[in-house]
N, C-alpha and C positions, 0 to 999 in steps of 0.2 A: 688553926684558923685564928686570925687576929681578932681580939675582942673589940678593938676600936676600928670602926669603919673609916676608910680613907676619906678625908674631906674632899668634896668636889672642887675642881679648880675654879677659882674665882674668874668671872667673866671680865674682860678688859673694860676699864672705865670708858664711858662714852666720850667721844671727841668733843672738845669745846669748839662749836661751829664758828664762833667769832675768831678764835685763834687760827683755825684752819683756813678761813677766808683770808685773814691777814697774811698768813704764811704763803698762800697761793699768789697773792699780790707781790710778795717779796720774790718768789720764784720766777714770776714773769719779768720782774726787773733784772734778775740775774740772767735770764734768757737773753734779754736785749744786750746786756753788757758782753756776754760771751759771743753772741752772734756777730757783734760788730768787729770782733777780731778778724774774721774771715770774710765778712760780707763784701768788702771792697776788692778782694783778691781777683775776682773774675772781671772786674770793671776798671782796672787801673788804666788801661789804654784810653777809655772814654773820659776818665777824669783828667788824664794827661792832656788830651786834646782840648777839653773844656777850659782848663786853667793855663794852657800854654806852657806846660812844664817840660823839662828835659827828662830823658830816660833815667838819669842819675837821681833827679829830684823826686820823681813820682814814687819810688819805692818807700820814701819816708812817710807817705800817707799811712802805710801799714806799720812801718818800723817805729814811728813816733808813738803810736797807740800802744804797741807791745812794750816798749821801754817804760812808758809812764805807768801802765797797768801793773807791770811786774814789781815796781817800787811800792805802789799802794797796797797790793795784796797782803804782804806781811805786816805793814803798818796799820792795817784796818783793825787788828785786834786791840791795840792800844787805844786808838781813837774811839772804838766802840765802847770800851770800858769808861773812857773819859766822857763821851757825849751821850751815851746810852744807845741801845740798838735803834730806838725810834729816830733820834735826830741824826745818827750816823747814816742810817739807810735813807731817810728822807732827803738829806743834803746830797748824798751820792746820786739818788734817782733824779732829783731836781737839777743838779749840776750836769749830769749826763744828758738830760733832755735839752737844756740850754745850749750845751756845746754841740749837740746834734743839729740844732737849728743854725748855729753859726757855721758849722761845716757845710751845710746845704747852701748857705748864702755866700760862701767864700768866692772871691774873684781872682785871687792869686794863689800860687802854690805855697807861699810863705804863710798866708793866713790859714790855709787848710792844715798845714803841719802843726801850727800852734794850737788850733782848735782840736785837732785829733789827739795831740798830746794831753791836753786838758780833759778831753772826753775820756781817754783811757785812764788817767790818773783819778779823776773824781768818780767815774763809774766803776772802777776796779774795786771799790770798797763794798759793793753789793754782793760780790761773789762769795767771799769767805763768811760774810755776815749771815747769809742764808744757811750755809752748812752748819755754822755754830748754833743758830737758832733751832734748826731741826732736831738737834740732840739735846738742847737745853729745855725746850718747852713741851716736847712730846715724850710720853713714857716709852720704855723700851718695847713693850708689847705692841706699840703702834708703829715701830720703825719699819716693819715689813710693808707698810703702805707709804710712808714718808720717804724712805731711802730710795726706792725706785723712781720717785718723782724727781728728786734732785739729781740722781744719777742720769736719768734720761735727758734732763736739760743740759747738764754739764757735758754730755757726749754728743747729743743731737745738734745743739746749736752750732758748734764749729763744723760738724759734718755737713749740715745743709746750708751753711753760710754762703759758699760760692754759688750754690744753686739759687737761693733767694736773691742774691745780688745780681746774678745773670738775668733772671726773669725781670726784676725791677728795672734794670738798665735797658733791657731790650724793649719792654712794653712802654716805659715812660722816659726817664733820663737818669743819669747818675745821681742827681740831686735827691731822688727818692730813696737812695740808700740810707740817707740820714733823716729825711722828712718822715719816713715811716715810724720813727721813734717818738714823734712829738706827742700825739694824742695819748698813746699808751703810757708814755713817760709821765705826762701830767697826772693821769689817773693813778698810777702807781705812787707818785709822790704824795698826792693828797690822801690816798687811802692809808699809806703806811704812817704818815705824820699824825693821822687822827686815830688809828686803831692799835698801833703797837704799844704794848704796855708791859713788856717782858722784864724790864729792869729799870734801874735809876742811874742817872749820870753821876760820875765821881770827878768833879772839876778840880779836886786837889791834884789830880794827875797832870794838869796843865803846867803847874809850877815845877813838876819833876821831869818834864819832857826833855829828853836827851837830844838836843839839837845837833851835837857833834856826831852822835851815833846815827841819827837820821841822815845827815849829810854823807857820812861814810857808807851807809847802806845804799843810798841813792847812787853814789859813784860806783860802788861795787856791782849792784844789780844792773844799773843802766849801762855801764861799760860792758858787762858780761853779755847782756842782750845784744848790744851793738856788734861786739866781736863775733858772736855766734850768727848774727844775721848777715853781716857784710863779709866775714872772713872767707867763706867758700867762693864768693864771686870775685874776690880781690887777692887771691893767692896768699891768704892768711897774713903772716907777719912780714911779707914782702911789701905790703901796703903800710905806709907810714901811720895813717890814722888808726888802723887796726892794731898796730904794734904799740902805739902810745896809749891807747885805751886798754890794752891788755895789761900794761904796767899799772895804769890807774885802777883797774879792776883788782889787781893783787894788793895794791896799797889800801884801797877802800876796804877790802875783805879783812885785812889785818886789823885796821882800826875798828871796824864794826864788831868783829868777834871779841876783841879785847874789851870794848865797852859792854857787849852783851854779857860777858862773864864776870865783870867787875862792878857793874852798877846795881843798886838796890831795885831800881825800876827801869830795866833796859827797854829800849824801844821795841825790841822783839824778844820775848821770853823763850829761850831754847830748852827749858826744863822738860818740855813734853817728850823730847827725844829719849829721856830716861825710861819711858814706857816702851818696852820692847815691841809691843804690837803697833804702837804709833810709828816707831821707826820702820818696821817692816811695811806697814801700810803706806808710808811716804815713799819707800823704795818702789813698791808696786805702782803707786800713783805716778812716779817718775817714769817707770817703764811704760805705763799705759799712755802717758803724755806723748812718748815717742811714737807709739802705735797710732794713737788718735790723730795727732797733727801730721805725723809722717805719711800715713795713708791718705789723709784728706788732701795732701799735696801730691802724692805719687800718682794716684789714679787720674786726676785731671791733667797732670803733666804728661802722662803717657798718651791719653786720649787726644790732647791738643798737639803734641809734637809728632807723634807717630801716625795717629789716625786722622789728624786735621779737623777735629770736632770743634764746633762753636761752643760758646758758653752755655747756650740752651741745651744742646745735645749732651754736653757733659753733665749738666744738671739732671737731665732725664735718666741718664745712665746711673748716676750716683744715688738716685732716689730710692733704689732698692735697699740700701743700708738704713736709711731713715725709716722706711716702712717696717723693716725687721725690728728696729729698736723700739718703735711704738708697740708692736705686737708683744715683744718680750718683756716690756717693763712690768706689767702685772704678773707675768709668769715668774719673773725673778723675785718679786715680792712674795709669792706663794712658796717658792723654793726656799727662801730664807727661813721659813717656819719649820721646814722638815729636814734640811740638809746642813751639814757642817759647812760654814762659809769657806773653809779651805778646799773642800770638795768642789764647791761652785767655782772658786777662782781657778782651780786646777783644770776643770772642764773648759772654762773660758780661755785660759792661756793656750791650752792644746787646740781648741777650736780656732783661735786667732792664728796660731802657728800653721794649722792645716790650710787655712785660707791663703796665707802668704806663700806657703810651699806650692800650692796649686798655681799661683800666679808666677812663681819662679820659672815656670815652663812656657811663659807667654811667647808669642811670635808677633810679627808686625800685622797679622791678620785678625788678632783677637778683637772681638766686638762685644756688644751687650751680653749675648748669651754665654760667651766664654767667661765673662767677668761676673755672671749672675751668681753662681754658687760661692765664689770667694767673697762677694759682697754680702750674701746671706750669712755666711760664717762670721764675717766681720761684725755685722749688726747684732746678731744673736750673742756673740762672745763679748762684745762691749758691755751689754747690759748684765750678763751673767758675772762679769768681772767687777764692774764698777760698784754695784750695790754692796757686795760683801767687803770690798776694799774700803769703802767709806765707813762701814761698821767696824772693821778691824782697827782702823786708825783712830776714829773718833768715838766709837760706841762705848768705851769703858773709861774714858777720861773723866775726872771730876769736873763739875760745872765751872769751877774757877779757872780752869785751864783751856776751856773750849774755844774761847774767842781767839786767843793767841795761836793755839794749835791749828785752828781752822785756816788761819792765814798761812801758816807754814805748809800745811797739807796741800792747799791749793797752789801755793808757790811751786811745790815740787812738780805738779802736773804741768804748769806753764814752762818751767825750766826743762822738763823732759822733752816737751815739744820743741823748745829752742835748740837744745843740744841735738835732738833727733834730726831736725831739719838741717842743721849744720853738717852733721855726719853724713846724712843722706846726699846732700848736694856735693860734698867733697868726694864721696865714693862714686857717685854718678859721673862726675867729671873725670876722676882718675881711671875708672873702669872703661869709660867710653874711649878715652885716649889709648888705653892699652888694647882694647878690642879693635879700634880703628887701625892701629899699627899692625896687629896680627892679621887682620883681614886684608890690609893693603899688601902685605907680603905674599898673600895667596893669589892676588890678582896680578899675575906676571905674564909676560909674553911666552913663558915656557909652558903655561897651562893652556891646553886646547880649549877647555870650557870658557876661559876668560876671553880668548881670541874670538871664539865662535859667538859669544854673547855680544861682544863689542861690534862684530861685523853685522849681526842682526840689528842692533840698535842703529848703526850707521845707515843701513839700507832703509830702515824705518824713517830716518830723518833726511832722506835723499832730497826732499823738497828744499832743504837749506843749502844745497849746492856744496860749495867748498867748505862751508861751516859744519857740514854733517858730522865729520869725524870729531871735531871739537865738542859739538853738542852731545855726541854719544859718550865721549869721555866724561863730560860733566854729569851726565845722567848716571853713568856707572859709579862715579865718585859719590853721588847722592845715595845710591843704593848701599854702598859700603858704609856711609855715615849713618844711614837709617838703621841698618842691621847692628852696627856698633852701639847705637843708642838703645835698641831693644835688648841687647845682651847686657848692657849696663843696668837697665831697669830690672832684669831678671836677677842679677847679682844682688841688688839691694833687697829685693823681696826675700831672697834666700838668707841674707844677713838678718832680716827681721824675724824670720822663722827661728833662727838660733836664739834671738833675744827672748822670744815668748817661751820657748822650751826651757831656757835658763831660768826664767821667772817661776815656771812651774816647779823646777827642782828645788827652789828656795822654800816652798810651802811647808815641808816637814818641820822647819825650824820655827814656824809660827804657832803660838798658843791659841787655842780656841777661846774666844772671849766668853767670860762667865758672868761678870757683874754688869750692872746697868750703869751707863753713863748718862749724864744729864738727868732728865727725868721729869719733865712736865711741870717744872717749877714755874716761876713767874708770879704775878700778882694781879 
């Protein structure tokens, strides 16, 4: 028996309530910035009608925001070190609020696109700043409470974006998609400007700012986002603009990476990737971006195209995922205390894969209850995955690397979403065409079932007289097209199942984090 009794474990230090309140204000600002990525997606037709825009122009309401935000996210680390967390966040929140007001008062599509781009660029700085602050100001023993909070916001906001947008547009008008940000945005700006005191500015970085590197990064990421957004709808490199910007993307990437590796103070510090866990965490974040944004697109697309649901009906169906995420957030925090994060991620990836595998058997008749279990699995798995992924990537980095690393980490999630949507749309189009061709081959005059079905339809349309047969043929063609679409959706869900299982297979190569990153500093 040991002569020295084991010392009791020290109780966690009490949370600084001022810091916690300040952090909650920052989290709410991040929620608004992420929500606005998807909030317009269900209401683009109403915005198009209100601004008199063409079908080609209206997509830029979303694309402009995405392109601008993806440029700001990696840049935010440098700006945060230069300006300090206080002024970086306050400027981002204030600028985002001002641009929201200007979006709501836009009278032309050109105005809307300019304000949306500025809204995405300025507001994008809030997202990585929150992630970095979470690991810099709170000790590791408190991460089981803080991490689920930011994980919930990062995943819930894009998930419920179309639902919130659909409700606001249906109950009021599309202007409220942006007006809803005004009052909360003012409050967040004032509170963060007066309460944040985590660090001090380093204005010497202004003289070292790499303008060439910044321009190259903007060309690289902006062109990449455009190519991924517009490529699937424009036959990729057959479209001149897509081809030109693909070349610009490659040239910008070469210059950007050259400057990043040769400058003493690069615009984006890539040294965090030397940390194996950060690299794996970024890989998982990229994969989760595909799942998060891909499924947020696929479910509404299926319900609108195949089931003919309105935006409100889609929102009500998708609400299941949001409820499950709310319920699972505190559970994920408790699991962090007792489970290896790799076990949590493995369970999450397998649960995600199980949900998409179930939907790979969908038919044109699937409704709320058929999609209920897959959406439960999706909501539960998102929270079980995201919390440990954040800790794997950022939880063991030294405080000096957190700001830059947070920008890179959040960038991987956004790029995962962009790449995922591009692949999903391309696969949907290709598989739909393939299934249409195969189904059309089966609908021939040599098949009795086809002839019998056509005759039945013709008799049902007898009131049309001589047009009855043509109407029956059109209806049969519609049935073929609808079934081909359903089969294409099923193929994409099966592809996503493979992705999530592949991510689970990578987990044995990840080291369990031991040390504490960040750590409750500040002054």
